[in-house]
C-alpha positions as CSV (number, residue, x, y, z in Angstrom):
1,M,10.2,-29.2,66.3
2,Q,12.4,-29.9,69.3
3,S,15.9,-31.3,69.2
4,L,15.9,-35.0,70.1
5,P,18.1,-36.6,72.7
6,W,20.0,-39.6,71.3
7,F,18.3,-42.0,73.8
8,L,14.7,-40.9,73.0
9,P,13.9,-43.9,70.7
10,I,15.1,-46.3,73.3
11,M,13.1,-44.6,76.1
12,L,10.0,-44.4,73.9
13,G,10.4,-48.0,72.9
14,A,10.7,-49.0,76.5
15,M,7.4,-47.1,77.3
16,A,5.6,-48.7,74.3
17,A,6.8,-52.2,75.2
18,F,4.6,-52.4,78.4
19,G,1.9,-54.3,76.5
20,P,4.0,-57.2,75.1
21,L,6.2,-57.4,78.2
22,A,3.2,-57.6,80.6
23,T,1.5,-60.1,78.3
24,D,4.2,-62.4,77.0
25,M,6.5,-62.6,80.0
26,Y,4.0,-64.4,82.2
27,L,2.5,-66.7,79.5
28,P,4.9,-69.6,80.3
29,A,3.8,-69.3,84.0
30,F,0.1,-70.1,83.4
31,P,0.3,-73.7,84.7
32,A,2.5,-72.6,87.7
33,I,0.0,-69.8,88.6
34,A,-2.9,-72.2,88.4
35,A,-1.1,-74.6,90.7
36,G,0.2,-72.0,93.1
37,L,-2.9,-70.0,93.9
38,P,-4.6,-72.5,93.4
39,A,-7.0,-71.8,90.5
40,D,-8.5,-73.4,87.4
41,P,-6.9,-72.7,84.0
42,A,-9.9,-70.7,82.8
43,S,-9.5,-68.3,85.7
44,V,-5.9,-67.7,84.8
45,Q,-6.8,-67.0,81.2
46,V,-9.2,-64.3,82.5
47,T,-6.2,-62.4,83.9
48,L,-5.0,-61.9,80.3
49,A,-8.4,-60.7,79.2
50,T,-8.7,-58.2,82.1
51,F,-5.2,-56.8,81.3
52,F,-6.4,-56.1,77.7
53,A,-9.6,-54.5,79.0
54,G,-7.6,-52.2,81.4
55,T,-5.2,-51.3,78.6
56,A,-8.1,-50.4,76.2
57,L,-10.1,-48.4,78.7
58,G,-7.2,-46.6,80.5
59,Q,-5.9,-45.0,77.3
60,L,-9.1,-42.9,77.0
61,G,-8.2,-41.2,80.3
62,Y,-4.4,-40.7,79.8
63,G,-4.9,-39.0,76.4
64,P,-6.9,-36.0,77.7
65,L,-4.8,-35.9,80.9
66,S,-1.6,-35.5,78.9
67,D,-3.2,-32.9,76.6
68,R,-4.1,-30.8,79.6
69,F,-1.2,-31.3,82.1
70,G,1.6,-32.5,79.9
71,R,3.1,-35.8,78.9
72,R,5.4,-36.3,81.9
73,P,2.8,-36.1,84.7
74,A,0.4,-38.5,82.9
75,L,3.2,-40.9,82.2
76,L,4.6,-40.9,85.7
77,L,1.1,-41.5,87.1
78,G,0.7,-44.6,84.9
79,L,4.1,-45.9,85.8
80,V,3.3,-45.6,89.5
81,V,0.0,-47.5,89.0
82,F,1.7,-50.2,87.0
83,T,4.4,-50.6,89.7
84,L,2.0,-50.9,92.6
85,A,-0.3,-53.3,90.6
86,S,2.7,-55.5,89.7
87,I,3.8,-55.6,93.4
88,G,0.2,-56.6,94.3
89,C,0.3,-59.4,91.6
90,A,3.5,-60.7,93.2
91,L,2.0,-60.8,96.7
92,T,-1.6,-62.0,96.0
93,R,-2.8,-65.3,97.2
94,D,-6.1,-65.2,95.4
95,V,-6.9,-65.6,91.7
96,E,-9.8,-63.2,91.9
97,M,-7.5,-60.5,93.3
98,L,-5.0,-61.3,90.6
99,I,-7.7,-60.7,88.0
100,W,-8.4,-57.2,89.3
101,L,-4.7,-56.4,89.7
102,R,-4.0,-57.4,86.1
103,F,-6.8,-55.0,85.1
104,C,-5.0,-52.3,87.2
105,Q,-1.7,-53.2,85.5
106,G,-3.4,-52.6,82.1
107,L,-4.7,-49.2,83.4
108,G,-1.1,-48.2,84.4
109,G,0.9,-49.7,81.6
110,C,-1.1,-48.2,78.8
111,A,0.1,-44.7,79.7
112,G,3.5,-45.6,78.2
113,M,1.9,-46.6,75.0
114,V,-0.2,-43.4,74.7
115,M,2.7,-41.1,75.6
116,A,5.1,-42.8,73.2
117,R,2.9,-42.1,70.3
118,A,2.0,-38.6,71.5
119,I,5.6,-37.6,72.1
120,V,6.6,-38.7,68.6
121,R,3.9,-36.3,67.3
122,D,5.2,-33.6,69.6
123,V,8.8,-33.6,68.5
124,T,8.7,-34.8,64.8
125,E,6.5,-34.5,61.7
126,G,6.4,-36.0,58.2
127,A,9.1,-38.5,57.3
128,A,10.9,-37.9,60.6
129,S,7.8,-39.2,62.4
130,V,7.7,-42.3,60.2
131,R,11.4,-43.0,60.9
132,L,11.1,-42.5,64.7
133,M,7.9,-44.6,64.9
134,S,9.7,-47.3,62.9
135,Q,12.5,-47.2,65.4
136,L,10.0,-47.8,68.2
137,M,8.9,-50.9,66.3
138,L,12.5,-52.2,66.5
139,V,12.4,-51.9,70.3
140,M,8.8,-53.2,70.6
141,G,9.5,-56.1,68.2
142,L,12.2,-57.3,70.5
143,A,9.8,-57.5,73.4
144,P,7.7,-60.5,72.2
145,I,10.9,-62.3,71.2
146,L,12.6,-61.9,74.6
147,A,9.7,-61.8,77.0
148,P,8.7,-65.5,76.9
149,S,12.4,-66.5,77.2
150,I,12.8,-64.2,80.2
151,G,9.7,-65.6,81.8
152,G,10.9,-69.1,81.3
153,A,14.3,-68.3,82.6
154,L,12.8,-66.8,85.8
155,L,10.6,-69.9,86.3
156,A,13.8,-72.0,86.2
157,V,15.2,-70.3,89.2
158,A,12.2,-68.9,91.1
159,D,8.4,-69.2,91.2
160,W,6.0,-67.3,89.1
161,R,5.8,-64.3,91.4
162,A,9.4,-63.4,90.4
163,I,7.9,-62.4,87.0
164,F,5.8,-59.7,88.5
165,W,8.6,-58.5,90.7
166,V,10.7,-58.0,87.6
167,L,7.8,-56.1,85.9
168,A,7.5,-53.9,89.0
169,A,11.3,-53.2,88.9
170,Y,11.1,-52.4,85.2
171,S,8.4,-49.9,85.7
172,A,10.0,-48.3,88.8
173,I,13.4,-47.9,87.0
174,L,11.7,-46.4,84.0
175,A,9.8,-43.9,86.2
176,V,13.1,-42.8,87.7
177,V,14.6,-42.4,84.2
178,V,11.6,-40.5,83.0
179,H,11.7,-38.2,86.0
180,L,15.4,-37.5,85.6
181,A,16.0,-37.5,81.8
182,L,12.8,-37.1,79.8
183,P,11.9,-33.4,79.0
184,E,8.4,-32.3,78.7
185,T,7.4,-32.2,75.0
186,L,4.1,-30.4,75.2
187,E,4.7,-26.7,76.0
188,A,2.2,-25.0,78.3
189,E,0.8,-22.8,75.6
190,R,-0.2,-25.8,73.5
191,R,-2.1,-27.5,76.3
192,R,-5.9,-27.8,76.4
193,R,-8.1,-26.5,79.2
194,E,-11.5,-28.1,78.5
195,G,-13.4,-30.0,81.1
196,F,-15.1,-33.3,80.9
197,A,-17.6,-32.1,78.2
198,G,-14.7,-30.8,76.2
199,I,-13.0,-34.2,76.4
200,L,-16.1,-36.0,75.1
201,L,-16.5,-33.4,72.3
202,T,-12.8,-34.0,71.3
203,Y,-13.4,-37.7,71.1
204,A,-16.6,-37.1,69.1
205,R,-14.7,-34.9,66.6
206,L,-12.0,-37.4,66.2
207,L,-14.4,-40.2,65.5
208,R,-16.3,-38.1,62.9
209,N,-13.0,-37.2,61.2
210,R,-12.8,-39.5,58.1
211,H,-9.0,-38.9,57.7
212,F,-8.2,-39.8,61.3
213,L,-10.7,-42.7,61.7
214,G,-9.7,-44.2,58.3
215,H,-6.0,-44.2,59.3
216,A,-6.7,-45.4,62.9
217,L,-8.8,-48.3,61.6
218,A,-6.2,-49.0,58.9
219,G,-3.7,-49.6,61.7
220,A,-6.0,-51.2,64.3
221,L,-7.8,-53.7,62.2
222,P,-4.7,-55.5,60.7
223,T,-3.2,-55.4,64.3
224,A,-6.4,-57.1,65.5
225,G,-5.4,-59.9,63.0
226,M,-2.1,-60.2,64.8
227,F,-4.0,-60.6,68.1
228,A,-5.9,-63.4,66.4
229,Y,-2.6,-65.0,65.5
230,I,-1.4,-64.7,69.1
231,A,-4.6,-66.3,70.4
232,G,-4.8,-69.1,67.8
233,S,-1.3,-70.0,67.0
234,P,-0.6,-72.0,70.2
235,F,-3.4,-74.5,69.3
236,V,-2.6,-74.5,65.6
237,F,1.1,-75.1,66.0
238,M,1.4,-77.2,69.1
239,Q,-1.8,-79.3,69.0
240,L,-2.9,-79.4,65.4
241,F,0.5,-79.8,63.8
242,H,2.3,-81.2,66.9
243,V,5.1,-78.6,67.0
244,P,7.2,-78.9,70.2
245,P,6.9,-75.8,72.6
246,A,10.5,-74.9,72.1
247,Q,10.1,-74.9,68.3
248,Y,6.9,-72.9,68.6
249,A,8.9,-70.2,70.4
250,L,11.3,-70.1,67.5
251,F,8.4,-69.6,65.0
252,F,7.0,-66.9,67.3
253,G,10.4,-65.2,67.4
254,L,10.8,-65.5,63.6
255,N,7.6,-63.6,63.0
256,A,8.6,-60.9,65.4
257,F,12.0,-60.7,63.7
258,G,10.1,-60.2,60.4
259,L,8.1,-57.4,62.0
260,I,11.3,-55.7,63.1
261,T,13.0,-56.0,59.7
262,V,10.0,-54.6,57.8
263,G,9.8,-51.7,60.3
264,Q,13.5,-50.8,59.6
265,V,13.1,-51.0,55.8
266,N,10.0,-48.8,56.2
267,A,12.1,-46.2,58.0
268,R,14.7,-46.2,55.2
269,L,12.0,-45.7,52.6
270,A,10.2,-42.9,54.4
271,L,12.0,-40.2,52.4
272,R,11.6,-41.9,49.1
273,L,8.0,-43.2,49.1
274,P,4.9,-41.1,50.1
275,P,3.5,-42.6,53.3
276,E,-0.1,-42.7,52.0
277,R,0.9,-44.7,49.0
278,A,3.1,-47.0,51.0
279,L,0.3,-47.7,53.5
280,A,-2.1,-48.5,50.6
281,W,0.3,-51.0,49.1
282,V,1.1,-52.7,52.4
283,L,-2.6,-53.0,53.3
284,A,-3.3,-54.5,49.9
285,F,-0.5,-57.1,50.4
286,M,-1.8,-58.0,53.9
287,S,-5.3,-58.5,52.5
288,V,-4.0,-60.9,49.9
289,A,-1.9,-62.8,52.5
290,G,-4.9,-63.1,54.8
291,L,-7.2,-64.4,52.1
292,A,-4.5,-66.8,50.9
293,L,-4.2,-68.0,54.5
294,L,-7.9,-68.6,54.6
295,V,-7.8,-70.7,51.4
296,V,-4.9,-72.8,52.7
297,A,-6.6,-73.4,56.1
298,A,-9.9,-74.4,54.4
299,S,-8.4,-76.6,51.7
300,G,-5.2,-77.9,53.3
301,L,-3.3,-76.8,50.2
302,G,0.4,-76.4,51.0
303,G,-0.1,-77.8,54.6
304,F,1.8,-76.5,57.6
305,G,4.6,-74.8,55.5
306,A,2.1,-72.6,53.6
307,I,0.5,-71.5,56.9
308,V,3.8,-70.6,58.4
309,A,4.9,-68.6,55.3
310,L,1.6,-66.7,55.1
311,L,1.5,-65.9,58.8
312,F,5.1,-64.6,58.5
313,C,4.1,-62.3,55.6
314,Y,1.1,-61.0,57.5
315,V,2.7,-60.4,60.8
316,A,5.9,-58.9,59.3
317,C,3.8,-56.2,57.5
318,I,2.6,-54.9,60.9
319,G,6.1,-53.4,61.1
320,A,5.2,-51.0,58.3
321,V,1.4,-50.6,58.8
322,M,1.7,-49.4,62.4
323,P,4.2,-46.5,62.0
324,L,2.6,-45.4,58.7
325,A,-1.0,-45.5,59.9
326,I,-0.3,-43.9,63.3
327,T,1.9,-41.1,61.8
328,L,-0.8,-40.3,59.2
329,A,-3.6,-40.4,61.8
330,L,-1.7,-38.1,64.2
331,A,-0.2,-35.7,61.7
332,P,-3.1,-33.1,61.8
333,Q,-3.9,-33.6,65.5
334,G,-1.1,-31.5,67.2
335,R,-3.1,-30.0,70.0
336,V,-5.1,-33.2,70.7
337,A,-2.3,-35.7,70.0
338,G,-2.7,-37.3,73.4
339,S,-6.4,-37.9,72.9
340,A,-5.9,-39.0,69.3
341,S,-3.2,-41.5,70.5
342,A,-5.6,-42.8,73.1
343,V,-8.3,-43.5,70.5
344,I,-5.8,-45.3,68.4
345,G,-4.7,-47.5,71.3
346,T,-8.2,-48.2,72.5
347,L,-9.2,-49.3,68.9
348,Q,-6.1,-51.5,68.7
349,F,-6.7,-53.3,72.0
350,G,-10.4,-53.3,71.8
351,L,-10.5,-54.8,68.4
352,G,-7.7,-57.1,69.3
353,A,-9.7,-58.4,72.3
354,V,-12.7,-59.0,70.0
355,S,-10.6,-60.9,67.4
356,G,-8.9,-63.0,70.0
357,G,-12.3,-63.8,71.5
358,L,-13.6,-64.8,68.1
359,V,-10.8,-67.3,67.5
360,G,-11.9,-69.0,70.7
361,A,-15.6,-68.8,70.1
362,L,-15.3,-70.2,66.6
363,H,-13.1,-73.0,67.6
364,T,-13.5,-76.0,65.3
365,G,-10.4,-78.0,66.0
366,T,-8.8,-76.6,62.8
367,A,-6.8,-73.6,61.7
368,L,-9.9,-72.1,60.0
369,P,-11.1,-69.8,62.9
370,M,-7.7,-68.2,63.2
371,A,-7.3,-67.8,59.4
372,L,-10.8,-66.5,58.9
373,T,-10.3,-63.8,61.6
374,I,-7.0,-62.7,60.2
375,A,-8.4,-62.5,56.7
376,V,-11.4,-60.5,57.8
377,C,-9.2,-58.1,59.8
378,G,-6.8,-57.6,56.9
379,V,-9.6,-57.0,54.3
380,L,-11.4,-54.6,56.6
381,G,-8.2,-52.6,57.3
382,F,-7.7,-52.2,53.6
383,L,-11.3,-51.2,53.0
384,A,-11.2,-48.7,55.9
385,H,-8.3,-46.9,54.3
386,R,-9.8,-47.1,50.8
387,L,-13.3,-45.9,51.7
388,L,-12.7,-43.4,54.6
389,V,-9.5,-41.6,53.7
390,R,-9.9,-38.9,51.1
């Protein structure tokens, strides 16, 4: 394994944070975007869905690219695409064009997510991988806490376009830092030379691998439950229980803080507790929390306080599930770590988009659709690990 520069966790965390930054920073600007283009609110919502679609699909391309040409070229390509798409978002005068540019943002930004996971696999293994992945969760956990506040602060001094200028600057600066300071972690002799047919065969082998697929789904399905929370909590908190927007941001930040805390505890326990056992325990706890949330939402037992507490338990556990599941899934995939990382990311965002859509499609004016989706995701994640991993 290679020696690690001290700044590697920070850089990898910055790469992996593209998703929450590009998602959460512009959420406070939805009304301003609708008024400024002009566009109806539904069209502005579509810009979020297309970003998730681009993020899910783009990862399938960056994985094989990085396995063949190295991590740095694939990462720099994605950063350039994200920078140009962000500039386009800042300059556009048309909501249809914004929809397509957000798709391109997803195509570019997902490179950082794929490369962060692949680089962790390149330079560490075992307990060291769990610790480094948990450190990434610290940086990534800060993004959803800070991003809405940054977006709101920018809206106080400038129009919504400033948010996309800041995202463009973030990506451009990171590209310069990567070019100057990030070493290539995939040596030439470890790179793959297959063509398109070989790429498809690699993906087919990964999806047939019970060990890999079980761990990938054990991470992706509970994470899809968190997407359901993100999609449903604004209605549940602010409309159903009349929580003021500022207080909702505090609840949102509290859950992100719980995710960070659990991630750091998980890193400290990596040398003491076998990762497979730890993952099984956390998945079981999340299943219980999701089912309890469903009971509370259906019966009203415990009211708003019970919903808040159970959501905190569920979301905080993502800080342990993600590093454990990803580390265990990637551990045997050294030569195809980029492709394996791409499959994990595509499953996460693809299932996340489905879960978020289900919350909207099942809307009943209660907390039940959100709770049901979270419970199903938690239970299916537990079953995927239990049934597929030998």
